[in-house]
N, C-alpha and C positions, 0 to 999 in steps of 0.2 A: 503608549503602550508602542504602537507600531507605525510602517509607514503605508498599510494597507487600509485602500478605503471600502473597497467591496472587493469579499472574496469570489473567484471563480471555482469552478468545477472542472480537474480537467484530468482525463481519463488516459489511461498509453494501454494497448491491448495489442491483441495482435500475435500469430506464432513465432514472431523471430527475439533474438536476442537483446536483451538491454529496457524493457520494460522498468527494471529496479535500479538500474544504474542510473538511467534518466531522473528516477524519482529519487534518488539520493544527491546525484549532480543537483537537481531543483532546492533540496535540502542544506547543502554547502553555501550553494548560490542565497539562500533566504538568509541562513542563519548569518553571514558576509555583510549582511544590508544591515545586521541587527533586529532579525527577527527571529519569534520561538519558534519554534520546529515540535512537531510531535508525531514518532513513524509509530504504526502497528503494525505488525505483520501479521496477517494470517495464514496458516496452514505454511509457518515455516518456525520451525522451533529451533534448528540448526544454527548456534553460533557461527554465522561465516565471519569475513574477513570485512565485511564493512561493517559490519555490528560492533563487533571487537573493536573496529577503530571511532567508529558512532558514540559509542556509551563511554568514552575515556577521553577525545579530542575536545567535546566541544560543549559548554556552557546551555550553549543555542537550543540544542539538538539532543530532547530524550527518545531514546525508542525503546518498544516494549514488545516482544514474540509473546502470541498471543493463540501459537499451536503446537503441537505434540514435539519432540526432533523428531519421529518420522515420519517421512513424508504420506499423501493421503495417495495409493496406488490408485486403487480400485472402489470400494466398499469401504467408506467411514463410515469411524465406530460410533455410536452414542459420545462419547467421552469429543471428539474431533466437534461434532455440534453445538455440545456445552461451552467450548472454548472459544468458537466463533460468534455464538449468542452473549457469550461473555464480555468478551473481548470487544463486540460494540457496542454495549452496553456503558462500558467504560470509556470510549471513545466517544459518546454520546456527552458525558459528564465530561469530559474534558473537552468537548467544542464549546459547552454552555460555561465552564468555568473563565472564558478569556484570556487563559492563561496564554494561549496559544495562539500565532498568526497563520503559519501554516497546521496542515495536518493531512500526513501521507497514509495510505490506508491500501499497503502492500500487501498485493496478492487477494485483494476483498473477490478480484471477479472469479477466481478459485473456490470461496467459499461458496458464493453465491452458485456455480454451477455445480458444487456435491451438494447439493440443497442445507447447504449447513446453517444457511440463513437465509431467509423469503426477501427476494427483490424489493416488495413493499416496505420490509423495516431498511433497509438499505435508502431507499428513493426518501422514506420519509426521515433518516437521518439526516439526508443530504438539504432536504427542505427545511429540516426545520433548525439548521445552524444557525449562529447567528451570524450576520449578512458579511461580516470584515474577515471570516475565517476562510482562506484557500484550502481547496480539498484537492486531493491528488489520489486519484484511485489506480491501480495494476492489475493484472491478472489478463491471462489469456482468457479466448471465449465471453468477451463482455455481454451480457443482455441488452438485445435491443431497447430495454426501457432506458437503461443508465449510458446507454449513447444519446440517446433522444436529450436525457435530464442534462448529460453535462454539457460546458462551454466551449471547452477544448478536447478533441480525441484526437489521438495519435496511435496509428496503427500499422503494426512495425511488424515490415513480412520479412519472413525468413526467404532468398534469395539463393543462401548458398551456406553452410555450414561447415566447419573440419571437424565435427560430432560427428554426419554420417557418412568420415572416412574414419571411423574409427578413434580418435580423440578421446580422450576420457577429458571430464571437468577438472578446471586447474585451479590451484591454489592460487587465490589476489587476482584472477581474472574470470573465472564462472562462479567462483564461491570466496 
């Protein structure tokens, strides 16, 4: 199967732009090296440009969105919790299957922040994965327990963003 001997846990967090972009870049790098990648997007159900490309561009990368089409603004609905919990259960099975070398849990921190998934369940999922599975977790507001559990943590800080000048999200750049 893979070139990976021991998998590590990466965490990309912070209020800056680029967490998902970094994870997708790692997915492309891994696929280019012949590794199999699974991406689960939590709290994202809208088909973005990277989702369209990844669904069609590579036999090495599988992507599944486990959130509703609308983004959670304030109080999540019960369905948001159900989708997130079911999504994590799916990820546990995917990790245990041995079919994937890299598993990306995009916006998992948001699912945790909105109390859709208890942090203990996330930590258990990471701890109980096969040793060779590399895990990448993204999202703002990473809980301190997740920061402690990760092997690599990148905090993407916003220093300046054109969004604050009224520029709207642009297709192909922000979505």
